[in-house]
N, C-alpha and C positions, 0 to 999 in steps of 0.2 A: 505493500501500499505505497502513496506517495504519490502526490501529482507532480508529474514534469517540473521544474523551477525552468521561467523564462530569463532570458538574460539581466533585465532590469530586475530579478528578484533575485538573483545569483548577486549580482552588485551591493544590492541593500541587506542583503545577510552578511556578504565579508565585511559590509561598514561594522553592521550593528555586532556582528562576532567580535570586530578589535576597536570597536570603542568599549563594549563591556569588560574584554581582556587589561585593558588599559587603563579603565577608571572605575569599574563594577559597573554596578545598578541593574534595575528588574531582570532576573533569567528566567524566571518561572510563575505563570498567574494559573492556581485553582480558579475555573469560573463554574459555580455554578451555579445551574440556569433551573433547577427545581430542587424539593427537600422533600415533596412526596416521594415515594416508594412504596411496588407492592411487595418485596421481601419484608423477613421479619427475624434479622442479624438480631440477636442479641446483645450485642456490642455498638449496637448505633441507635439513638431516639427517632431519625428522619419519619421510620414509617407510620409515627404515630403525629404526624402532619398531618391535617384536616384539610385546612385551606393556605393559600399565601397570597401575594403579589409578586409580578417577576417582569421583567422586561423582556419586549421585541427584539432590540437589541441591542447588544452589548461592546460593538463597535466603539462607540465614543470612550467609553471605559479602558478600551483596550489601546486605545491609540492615544492616551492622557500617561500610563504608566509602562506601554512602548516594552514588552517580554520580548523574549528571542522565543518562547515556548507558551504555550495555551493547553490548559488539560481539563479538557468537558468533564463536568462530572455530576453530580445534584448530592443525595436524593440517586434514583435512576432518570439519566438525562433522555434516554428513549420514550419515557410519557411524553414528552412533549412531542405536539403532532410536527410542530415545527422545529425540528433539531436538524433536517436537512437545510433547513433555509441559514439556519443560525451562522450553520457551517461552511456554508457558501457566502452571507455577511461578510464574517470575519476575512477569510480568503480573499474577497473582492476589494475591502477597501484598506488594507495596510500592505506596505510594501513587503515588507516579507516576515512572517511567523508562524512555526513550525504548530500542528494544531493534533491534539490527541484527545482519545473520549474513552472512558472508563464507563462500564454498563455491568449489570449479575447478570445480563445475556438471555434472558427469557422472551423476549420480545426480540434478540437478535435472529435476524435471517438472513440468508444470500444475499437477498432483493436487495433487503434495509443496508448489510455492508457496504455493495457495490454504489445506492444511491448516494450516501455519503462520501465515497471514495469520491465521488464524480462532483462532489461538493467542492471539497478539496481536503476530505478528511486525509492524516498521513497516517496514523498508529492509531489501533483499535484494542482496546486493552478488554478483558473480558475477567472481572472476580471469581475466583476459582481456590479453595484452598484444601479439597480434597479430590483423589482421583479414583473416587467411588461417590455411593449415592448416601452416606455421611454431608455431602457438601449441600442436598437439599434438604437435609433436615436444621443445618445449621444456617441456611438462609429463608429458611420459609416455606419451598418452592418446591411441589413433586413433582419428579423428574425435570430438575434442571440440571442435573450432572448430565444425564446422554445426551440433552436438548446440546448444551456445549460441547459436549465430545461427538457430537454427531456436523453440526456447523463450523466450527471452530478450525479443524484437519480443512474442509473442504475453501475455506477464508483464506489458510495459507496456501493450498496447492495453485491458488490462482494469483500466487504472487503479492498474497495484501499480508502488510506490516501488523501479525496479532501475535500480542500476548498475554500472557496470564502475569496476573495479580494475585498475590498469595500471602497471604498474613503467616506467620511463622506462632506458633501456639502451640502450648505445653500436650495437646493432644495431637498434631503432626507433625510438629520437626524433626522426630526419626525419620518419615518417608518420604521428604523434600528431594534426596538423592534420586531416589527411583521417579519421583514428581515430577522432577528436571529431564529427567530421561525420556521420558512417556513423552513429554512436552516436544521432545526433541524428535521423535519419532514422528509427530504430527505435524515437523516443520513451523511450531510455534515459539517467541519466545517466553521467557517466567523473569517476572521482579518480585522479589522479596519483601516485605516489611513487617517490622515489630507489630507484634498486641500490644495495646494499649488499654486499660481500663476505664481511662481518665474519663470519657464521653457518659457513659452510665454508671460505674464506678462496679463495674464485676471483672473480680479477679480469680476467678474460675480459669479461666485459658491462660493465664501467668506461666513462663517459665519459673520452674521453683529453683531454689539455690542449691539443691542436691542432684539436679537435671544440669549442670552447667558443665560437668564434664563430656558428658552425653551432646550435647548440644555445640561445644568446640568442634567435638570429631564430626559432627554433620556437617558445622561451613567449613570446615577444611578439605571437606571432602566435595564441597558442594565448589569454593574457592575450584579446586580443579577440574571439576566440570566445564565450569564458564573456563576456563585454558581449554578443555578437549572437544567440548560439545560445541560451546561458541554460543549456545542460545539462555545465558544465565545475563540479560543485563544490569541486574545490581553489581555495584564497585565494588572492589575486595577494603577501600575504606569501611562502605558504610557492612557490610558480613563480619570486617575485623570487628567492629565496635558493640554487634550487637547483644553478646554475653556482660557486656560492662552493663548495658540500659539493665537489661531484664537483673542482674544482680544489686546494680545501686539503685535501681527505678530513677535513673537521672543521667543526664547526659547535658553537658554546659555550653556555649557559643553558639548557640540558635541565630540565625540570619535573617530568619522572621520578620517579613515588611522592611526590609534590606533588598535583598534579591529573591524573594519568593513573598507572596502575599495570596487571600484569599478573597472574590467576589462574588457577594449574597444574590441570589436570585433578582432581588429589587434594584442592585447597585449599591449595598453597602460593605464596606472594606473591613476585613477582620486582617491580623495579621497573618493567621492562621485557622485551621477552623476550628481549633478548642479552645481562644481567647477570644474575647469581646467584640464587637462592635468599634469602630475608631472613629466610623460617621460616613456619613453619603460619598461616593465617590466625585462630586462636584465640590468637595469642603475638604477632601485630601490632595496633597501635593507629592508630587511625584519622592522628593525629600523629606517627606512627613517624617518617618518613623528613627529613631534613634536603637541601636540594639537593647535587644531585650536580655531580659535575667532567667525566663523561663528555661527549665531544664525540663521536660514530663514528659518528650514523648522520643522517639527515636523512627518518624516516619519518613522514607525513604523520599518524599522531597525537600525536604529539611536536610538531608545527612547528603543528598546531591548541591545544594549552597554552600554548602562546608567541607567537602571534599576538599584535600589538596589542590592546588595549579601548578600541574606537574605536567612537564610535557608532554607526558601519553594521554593527559587528560584536553589540554591543550588540543591535540592532533583529532580526538575523539570526536570533544565538542564541535572543531571544523568539520566534521566527517559529516556529524549533523548538521550543521545547517545546510552544507551545500552538496 
């Protein structure tokens, strides 16, 4: 997946990348287009949303903050009947931007994915935590795993950039190497993120202190598979610090608001999905935020912002842009 870059887009992307590397700035924006969701995950409260206000276009906000990447999220973004229009709006009205979307997958079809791709979507991410029916129970949607297992390989076979977003929890972390291998067989990439109980206070899925040795062994294997299979997109920097987060329940150095932020469906701005609203987008300037002292998560989007700017990362970033 990924639209062909026009020469003007390549030039704009190269300039944006050079500006970010030289001066910093907004790397990534999480764009919530809805808080509604038809899943029933026990670690997220969004599915309780009954009514909401939302914008028809997010182009003015994205132009103001000018990120290199935007991740369209929810809730469940495919509940919005105008999701293809939202993607096309962003693609046609910004000089350069990389567009991803994450869905739980129940409403995803091959035709819908192709429609979004043609509108300008670069990457499609599907939430998946188990390679069997346990995923149905976790997400509260019967038949969800088998639907994903049918659609995802078909999309990958079409050459689309598909990845699974998988939450590392105490119930599933031992299975993640086998999970990555199966995803590779399907032509699908995998991105991992640490479970965090902050949203609803559910500690049942937290990896425990006595399990840290096993977790470290699993992470060593995942780093090996990252080098050999090539389908694990999580950085080694991110994987290396997972045990620290589960042990200490805290990691410092968060750059939320400085090089990534959250946009709500009705156009308000948060540093991240778990921190309070700072104001409406019309009231928040690009350099509004100062360094945060929050340590409560180790989300993948946060870790990308904190990853050291090594030569390898600069090369990977440039490849992603161009």
